[in-house]
C-alpha positions in Angstrom: -15.5 -18.2 25.6 -17.3 -19.5 22.6 -19.4 -21.4 24.9 -20.5 -18.4 26.8 -21.4 -16.3 24.0 -23.4 -19.2 22.4 -25.4 -19.4 26.2 -25.8 -15.7 26.0 -27.4 -15.8 22.8 -29.7 -18.9 23.2 -30.8 -16.8 26.6 -31.4 -13.6 24.4 -33.5 -15.8 22.1 -35.6 -17.6 24.7 -36.0 -14.1 26.4 -37.4 -12.6 23.3 -39.5 -15.5 22.6 -41.0 -15.2 26.3 -41.7 -11.5 25.8 -43.4 -11.9 22.6 -45.9 -14.6 23.8 -46.2 -13.1 27.2 -49.3 -11.1 26.5 -52.2 -11.6 24.5 -53.4 -8.3 22.7 -57.1 -9.4 21.7 -58.6 -7.6 19.4 -57.6 -4.1 20.6 -56.1 -2.0 18.0 -52.0 -1.8 18.3 -51.1 1.6 20.0 -47.8 3.3 19.0 -46.4 2.2 22.2 -47.2 -1.4 21.5 -46.1 -0.9 17.9 -42.8 0.4 19.1 -41.9 -2.4 21.8 -42.9 -5.1 19.2 -40.5 -3.6 16.6 -37.5 -3.5 19.4 -38.5 -7.4 20.5 -38.3 -8.0 16.9 -35.1 -6.4 16.2 -33.7 -8.2 19.4 -34.6 -11.5 18.0 -33.1 -10.3 14.6 -29.9 -9.3 16.1 -29.6 -12.5 18.2 -30.7 -14.7 15.1 -28.1 -12.8 12.7 -25.4 -13.3 15.5 -25.8 -17.2 15.9 -26.1 -18.2 12.4 -22.8 -15.8 11.4 -20.7 -17.3 14.6 -19.2 -13.7 14.7 -16.0 -13.4 17.0 -15.8 -10.4 19.4 -13.8 -8.6 17.1 -15.7 -9.1 14.2 -18.9 -8.0 16.0 -17.4 -5.0 17.1 -16.7 -3.9 13.4 -19.7 -5.7 12.1 -22.4 -4.3 14.3 -22.0 -0.5 13.3 -21.5 -1.0 9.6 -24.9 -3.2 9.8 -26.8 -0.8 12.0 -25.9 2.2 10.0 -26.7 0.3 6.6 -30.2 -0.7 7.8 -31.0 2.7 9.0 -30.3 4.2 5.7 -32.8 1.8 4.2 -35.4 2.5 6.8 -34.8 6.0 6.1 -35.0 5.7 2.1 -38.3 3.6 2.6 -39.8 5.9 4.8 -39.1 8.6 2.1 -40.7 6.5 -0.6 -43.9 5.8 1.3 -44.3 9.6 1.6 -43.6 10.4 -2.2 -46.6 8.0 -3.1 -49.3 9.8 -4.7 -52.4 9.4 -6.8 -51.2 8.3 -10.2 -54.5 8.5 -12.2 -54.5 12.0 -11.7 -51.0 12.6 -13.1 -50.3 13.7 -16.8 -48.0 11.6 -18.8 -45.0 14.1 -18.4 -45.5 14.2 -14.5 -45.5 10.2 -14.4 -42.3 10.0 -16.5 -40.6 12.4 -14.0 -42.0 10.0 -11.3 -40.8 7.1 -12.9 -37.2 8.9 -13.1 -37.3 9.8 -9.5 -38.0 5.9 -9.0 -35.2 4.5 -11.3 -32.7 7.0 -9.8 -33.8 5.9 -6.0 -33.2 2.2 -7.4 -29.5 3.3 -8.6 -28.9 5.1 -5.3 -30.1 2.0 -3.1 -27.9 -0.3 -5.4 -24.9 2.0 -5.1 -25.5 1.7 -1.4 -25.5 -1.9 -1.1 -22.1 -2.0 -3.1 -20.8 0.3 -0.4 -22.2 -1.7 2.2 -20.7 -5.0 1.0 -17.3 -3.3 0.6 -17.3 -2.1 4.1 -18.6 -5.7 5.2 -15.6 -7.2 3.4 -13.3 -5.1 6.0 -15.3 -6.6 9.1 -16.1 -10.2 7.8 -15.6 -12.7 5.2 -17.3 -13.0 1.8 -18.8 -16.5 3.2 -20.1 -14.5 6.3 -21.7 -12.0 4.1 -23.3 -14.7 2.0 -24.5 -16.4 5.2 -25.8 -12.7 6.7 -27.9 -12.6 3.2 -29.3 -16.3 4.0 -30.1 -15.6 7.6 -31.7 -12.4 6.9 -34.1 -14.0 4.5 -34.6 -17.1 7.1 -35.4 -14.4 9.5 -37.6 -12.5 7.5 -39.6 -15.7 6.4 -39.8 -16.7 9.7 -41.5 -13.7 11.2 -43.7 -13.4 8.0 -44.9 -17.0 9.0 -45.7 -16.1 12.6 -47.3 -12.5 11.6 -49.6 -14.9 9.4 -50.1 -17.2 12.0 -51.0 -14.6 14.5 -53.2 -12.8 12.3 -55.5 -16.3 11.9 -55.5 -16.4 15.6 -56.4 -13.1 15.8 -53.7 -11.9 17.5 -52.1 -9.3 14.8 
C-alpha cells in the first residue's frame, strides 16, 4: 500500500512537471485562463510535494487535507482583503494613518489567532513532528517555486 502511494505521488509529480514545461508562452501576456491553469498546476505540485514530505497515512490524509485547505482558503481571503484596502498613504491625515495602522495590527492579531487554531486542529490530525515537517515542506516548496519563477523570467517565459 505504501509503495503504491509513493508511485502515485511520483506519477503526479512527473505529470505536473511535464504539464508545466509542455508549452512555451513566449512574450504573450498571460490571460486569466492561463493564470488559473498555472495556479492549479502549482497547487497540484504543492499537494504532491507536501504529501510526499509528510508521508501521511490514508487516515491522516483524510483528516489533514480538509483542515489544511480551509486554513489556506482563509489565508487567501485575508490577502485579497488586504490588497483591496491598500491606499495612497501620502494623502492621509495623521489620524487616518493611525486608524490604518490599528487596522493592520488587528489583522495581524487575527492572523495569529487563526494560526494558533490551525495548529490545534492539525494536532488532532497529525503529530507535532509532522506539523514542523509541514512548515519546512511549505518553505522549501515556496523557495523552489520562486527560484523556478526567477529562472523562467530570465528566459523570457514568465
